[in-house]
N, C-alpha and C positions, 0 to 999 in steps of 0.2 A: 520303364526299367526293369530288368533284371539283372537279380543277384546270383552268382554263381557259388553254389558251396557243394560241400560233400561231407557226409557223415562219417566219422571215425569209427571201425567197427572193433569191439574189445578184440583182445589178442587172442586168436586162436579161432575165432569164428570169419568164415569166409575167407583164411587162409588153411586150407588144406594142407600145404607141404610145410607149415609152422616156418615160413619166410622171416616172420616178424620177430620171432622169438630166437630163431638162428642170427639175423643182423645186431640185436641186442647182445648177443653173447659174444661176436664177433667183435663189436664195438667196446664191450668188456676188456676183450684181450688187447684190444689196443691202447687203450688207458693203463693197462697194468704193464704194457712192455714200456710207453712212455715214459714212466716212473724212472726209467735205468737213467735218462738223461741227469737225474737230480741225485743218481746214487753216490758219486764221488765227494759231491756236495755236502750229502747227509754224513756219512761215513769220516769225513775231514773235521766237520762239524763236532762230531762225537769224540772224537779222537783229542783235538784242541781243548774242549771243554772238561772232559774227565780226567785227563792225562796229569795236570797239577794236583787232582783229590788222590793220586795213586801213585805218585812218584813226585821226588825233589832233586832228585841225583843226577844220573849220568843221561837217563830217557829225555828229560827236561833240557839238558844242554843240547842233545840232537834234534829237538823239536825247535828250539830257539835258530839252530844253524840252517835246518832247513826252511824254515818261515823266512829268514833273512833271503836266503837263497831264491826261495818263490817268490818274493817280490823283486828281486832282479831278474828272475825270469818272465816275471809279468811285464816288466819295462822291455826285454827283448824281445816278446811277444807280440807287442805294438806293432814295433818294424815287421819282423817275420813274420807273423800269424794274421795280423789284420793288414798289414799293406804291402805284402810280397817282398819286401826288402831284406833281403839276407846280408847280414851284419857279424862281422867277428871283432867290433871295436867298441862294443857298449859297457866293457870292463872300466874303459876310461872314464866314464862319468860315476862308475863306484869309486874310484879313486880320488875324481875331485870332490864328490862329497864327503868320503873320510879325511882328505886334506883340508878340506875346506873349513869343518866343524873343528879340526885340530887347532889350524892357523887362527882362525876368529876367536877360539874359545882359550886357547891355552898361551899363544904367542901375543895376541891384542886383548885379552883379558875381557872376551864381551861375555856377556850372560850367555847360557845354553837358550834361552828363550827368544833372544836376537840371534844368536849365531846359527839356528837350525833354518828359520826362514831365509835368513839373509845368504846362506849355502845355496839354499835352493834356487832363487833369486839369481846368484852369480852363475851357477850350472845352465842355467834357462838361457841365459842372455850368451854364454858360452857356446850353447848348442844351437843357437839360432845361427851363428855366424859357422861354426862348423856344417850344419845341416843344409844351410844355402848353398855352400860348395858341394857336398856329398850328395843331395838330393836330384844335382843335374846329371846325374849318372844311374845305371840300374844294372842288377846282373850282378855278373864277375868284378866289373868296373865298381860298383858300388862297395863292396865287399873289400876291394883292396885298399880304395880309398879310406875307408874306416878304419882298417886294420895300419895303415899308415900313420892318420892322426893318433889312433891310440899308442902306437909305438912311440911317436913324437913326444907325447906326455908322459908316456912311460920315463923316455930318458930324459926329459925335464925333471922327474920329480927325483930324479937318480943325481943329478948334476946341480941343482939348486940349493944354496945351503939353509935354507929355512926348513926346507922339508926333511932334515936329518939324512939325506943321501940314501944310501941302500939300506941301512939300518933304521928308517923311518922315524917316526916319532909314537911316545907314548905319554901316558898320564891323560889321555881322553875320558874327560867326565862324564858320567850319564846323568840325565836331568835329574832336577831337584823336585821331588814330587813332596816334601814335606807340608806343603799345604793341604795335600789331602790327604795327610796322615799315613803317608806310604813311604817305603824307602826302597829307591830303583836297584841297592845293591843287592838286595834279596831275589833269587833266583826266580822265584815264583811273579813276583811283581815286574820284575824286568819282561818275563815269559808273557804275561798279560799286555804288557806295554808292546810288544812286538807283533803280538797276535791282533791288536786292535788296529795297528798301523796296516797288516796283511787284508785284514776283513777290510778296511776303506779303501785300500787298492783295489779289492775285487770290486767292492760296491761301484766305484769311480769306472773301473772297466766295463762293468755288466751297463751301467747307466750311457757310458759311449758309444758301445757298440749298437746300442738302440737309439742313438741319436742322429740327426741329418750327416752330423762329421763324421761318425762312424760308418754309415752308410756310403759315401762317397769312397772312404779309405778301402771300403771292401770292393768298391767299383774299380778304383785304381788295381787294385789286389789282382781282380780276375780280367780286367781290359782297360787299361789307362787310356789306350786311343780313345774306345767309345765314350769313359768317362769325358776325355778332353771334347768329343764331337758334341755333347750333350749340354757344353758350356762351361764346365766346371775348371777353375784355376789348379789344376791339380799339383803345380810347383807348389803352391802354398799351403796344400792340404798335406803334402809329404813333410813339408820344414814342420808342421805342427806337429806330426805325427811323431817326427825324430826329436823333437823337444820334450812332447811328452813321455816318450821312453826315457829321454836324458832324466829328467824330473824324477819319475819311477826309479832307475836304476841309482840317481843321488841318494835317495832316501834309503835304500839300500845300504850303500855305502857308508853312510852316517850311522845306521842301526849295527853294521858291522863294526866299527870300529868302537862306537859307545861299549858295545858286547865283550869286546878285546881289549880295550882300552888302550887299543894299538892302530896303526894304518904304515906301509909299507908300499913300495913299490910296486910289489907282485900283484897286490889288488886291482892293479890296470894291466896286468901282463895280457897278452894275447891269447895265453894257455887259461885264463879267468873269464873271457871272452868266449872262447870255443865251448869252456863247461857251460855257459849259459845256453848257448845254441843246442848242445846235446840235451840239455834237460827239456828247453821247448820241444824238440822234435820226439825225444822220450815220451814226454807227458800228452804232447798233442798240440801241434800249433794251428792257433786260430781258434782254440777252445778258450773257454774261460778258466776253466779249472784245471787245465793243462800243464801249466807251469807249477802249481802246487803239488799235482801228481807227480811231475817228473821230478820235483827238488826233495820229495821226502822218498822215492825209491833212491834216487842219487845218494843221498845220505845214510839212509839204510842199507843199501846194497855193500857201498863202500865199508861202511863200518863192519857191517857182517865179515866182508872179505879180509879186512886188513887185519882181523882176529885170527886167520888162516894159516896168510902167507903175507911178507912182504910185497909182493910182486901184484896186488890186488890190482891197480891199474887195467895191467893185462888182463885179465878178468872180468874187470868191469866193462873193458872194452868188448870184449865175447857175448856180455849180458846185455850190451847197448845194441848190438848187432841183432841178437835174438828177439829182442824187444820190437825193433824196426820191422822186423821181418812177420813176426807173431801180428803184431797189431799194427795193421795200417792205419795212418794217420795217428799213432801213439795210441796210449791208452785209453785216454778221455776221448778222443777222436774215434776210437774203435766203439766205446759205448755209444757214442752218438749215432754212428752208422749202424749199429745194432738196431738201436731203437727206432730209426728211421723205416728199417725194413719191414716191420711190425705196426706200421702206421695205418 
């Protein structure tokens, strides 16, 4: 029996060209550049952690709005970024979440700890029915049919007597955190509450994208016919994606109604759906932190422009086009692409 072996030479010996040192240096460069993928997470995490320590006023208000918008965009990203289904109707689930918590807690008198999960369950059941119809289409047809369902629910919210019509519903309560010695009416407490929900949402999506279910969604996005040929029932996976997207959007709707103590039909309008889609595109469709980056940019840029001119939406449109042109794949997507070049 013979044993093959090779003696390892010390660095620099038998390597007159210094190849080993050069390769080690290049590996070090690759490791440094690979850290770029974590840059948005680090920056956002630090901002969220330190903001309550330096401000309890207007900046905290903007941060809460941005986080709620980021949760909504995460829901949109499940369909647009991970499944390849472009939609302009997901705001209907934001509205269903807001109206659901309002009707169950205010009109029916349910405690919030019952109304919250029950609202999510109701939205999930509604989304199964809507998703079973919508996911039979793709492309422009999917976009239009989700828009049609959104406008139908928008009309119902205006016409139904117990939703308050176009005036909406007010007096929606925030969660009772007295058992923790906290008051949800306090801006910092509600900020932490929303931040925790956002963190759990991102953690769930991170796990989902690394699961077999998430892998199938990505396969559907890239080539649905090939996924079908491999034996996957893609229709069921698309319905699952639709339901997950709806649940996340409904949670954003619940938080928004609790934040403003108010919900009205505008929360499920096509303009609101379009805003969610723009945020995903601007931050980076198919990236984990793209929705959060896009939401932060949207809130901050709109706030800054509104201080300068009343026509801030016009200039925000120009800003959006600039971001799309400069950052291919969105801001977070561009960072991922930059990191990939130096692997």
